[in-house]
C-alpha positions in Angstrom: 148.5 162.3 84.6 148.1 165.5 82.4 145.5 163.3 80.0 143.4 162.0 83.6 143.4 166.4 84.1 142.6 167.1 80.7 139.8 164.2 80.2 137.8 165.5 83.8 137.8 169.4 82.9 136.5 167.8 78.9 134.3 165.6 81.0 133.3 169.0 83.0 132.7 171.2 80.4 130.3 168.4 78.4 128.3 168.6 81.5 128.4 171.7 82.3 127.0 172.9 78.9 124.5 169.7 79.0 123.0 171.6 81.9 122.8 174.9 79.5 120.8 173.3 76.9 118.5 170.9 79.0 117.1 174.4 80.5 116.2 176.1 77.3 114.0 173.2 76.0 110.4 174.2 76.3 108.4 173.2 79.7 105.1 171.2 78.5 102.0 170.6 81.0 99.2 168.8 80.3 95.9 170.1 82.2 92.3 169.1 82.8 90.5 166.2 81.4 92.5 163.1 80.6 90.8 162.1 78.0 90.7 157.8 78.3 89.3 156.3 73.8 87.9 153.2 75.6 86.2 155.1 78.5 84.9 157.8 75.7 84.2 154.6 73.6 81.7 153.4 76.2 79.2 156.2 76.5 76.6 155.1 73.9 73.2 157.5 73.1 70.1 156.3 73.6 71.5 154.0 75.8 73.5 156.4 79.1 72.1 159.0 81.4 74.0 161.8 82.8 73.9 159.4 85.7 76.4 156.5 83.9 77.7 159.3 81.4 78.9 161.0 85.2 80.3 157.9 86.6 82.0 156.8 83.5 83.9 160.2 82.1 83.8 161.3 85.7 82.2 164.9 86.5 82.4 167.3 83.8 84.8 169.6 83.3 81.5 172.2 83.3 77.9 172.5 82.2 76.2 174.8 79.8 74.0 177.4 81.6 71.4 178.0 78.9 69.3 175.9 77.3 70.2 171.4 78.0 72.1 171.5 80.3 75.3 169.4 78.3 78.1 168.2 79.8 81.7 169.3 78.7 85.1 167.7 79.2 88.5 169.9 78.9 91.8 169.0 78.2 94.4 171.5 77.6 97.9 170.0 76.6 100.7 173.6 77.0 104.1 174.5 75.7 106.1 177.3 78.2 109.4 178.1 76.1 112.4 179.4 78.5 111.1 183.2 79.1 108.0 183.2 77.6 104.3 182.7 77.8 102.6 179.9 77.8 101.2 178.3 74.5 98.4 176.0 74.3 99.7 172.8 71.5 96.5 170.8 72.1 93.3 171.4 73.0 89.9 168.5 72.6 86.6 168.9 74.6 84.3 166.6 74.6 80.3 167.6 74.5 77.8 164.9 75.6 74.1 166.0 74.4 71.8 165.3 76.1 67.6 164.6 75.8 65.2 166.8 78.3 64.7 162.9 80.1 68.3 162.9 80.3 69.1 160.4 79.1 72.9 160.6 75.8 72.2 162.5 72.7 75.5 162.3 71.0 79.6 162.9 71.4 81.1 165.3 69.9 84.8 166.0 69.8 86.2 169.0 69.1 89.9 169.9 68.4 92.1 173.2 67.9 90.9 173.2 64.6 87.1 175.3 66.4 89.9 177.8 67.8 89.9 181.8 66.8 93.5 183.1 67.1 93.0 186.9 67.5 95.3 189.4 67.3 94.9 192.9 69.1 95.9 195.4 66.9 97.9 198.6 68.7 97.9 199.2 72.4 95.4 201.3 72.2 91.6 200.6 72.2 90.1 203.2 69.7 87.0 205.1 71.1 84.9 207.9 70.1 85.0 211.2 71.8 87.3 214.0 72.8 90.4 213.4 73.3 91.4 215.0 77.4 94.8 215.3 78.9 94.9 214.4 82.7 94.3 217.3 83.9 91.4 218.2 81.4 90.1 215.3 83.0 90.2 216.4 86.7 89.6 220.3 86.7 86.7 219.7 83.6 84.1 220.5 85.6 85.3 223.3 87.7 81.8 225.5 87.4 80.0 223.3 85.0 78.6 221.5 88.9 75.3 222.7 89.5 76.0 226.2 87.1 72.3 225.8 86.1 70.5 227.6 88.6 71.7 227.4 91.6 72.4 230.0 95.3 68.7 230.7 95.2 66.3 229.2 98.5 63.0 230.4 96.7 61.9 230.1 93.9 60.6 233.2 91.6 57.9 232.1 90.0 55.1 229.4 89.6 56.2 226.5 91.7 55.4 222.7 89.5 51.4 222.5 90.4 50.5 226.7 89.6 50.5 227.4 93.0 
């Protein structure tokens, strides 16, 4: 009877430890366009146009706003570690370029090699000028507002047109 109780406790402990370690795994999430290589290969420059690309690949993630109206399809895989911020682990951007008549010129595929990682320096943005305290910001303009030529209703001297 003691062996059965020991086995149940051991099994419970193993189950509890596996549940705890499973909770520490990062979450993997896909965002954006799902790339199907077969459909992508079926888009041919010089043959397809805007309408056929939309029917084959679907509506684009976004369309360029300047210059030629290129189509962009964005696909991302994001990993979120426990108690951490989400980070993009894989990214693919498809760009379908068109000529003035709306026919496909080229299909470009870019990945994470084009992503620039920037690291800000510290918590503050360096600026030019004076460093003022809160009280100086609140009360610094007292006496300075309207200081030049205030108080008299009638001008003392010739006006702007010489009268």
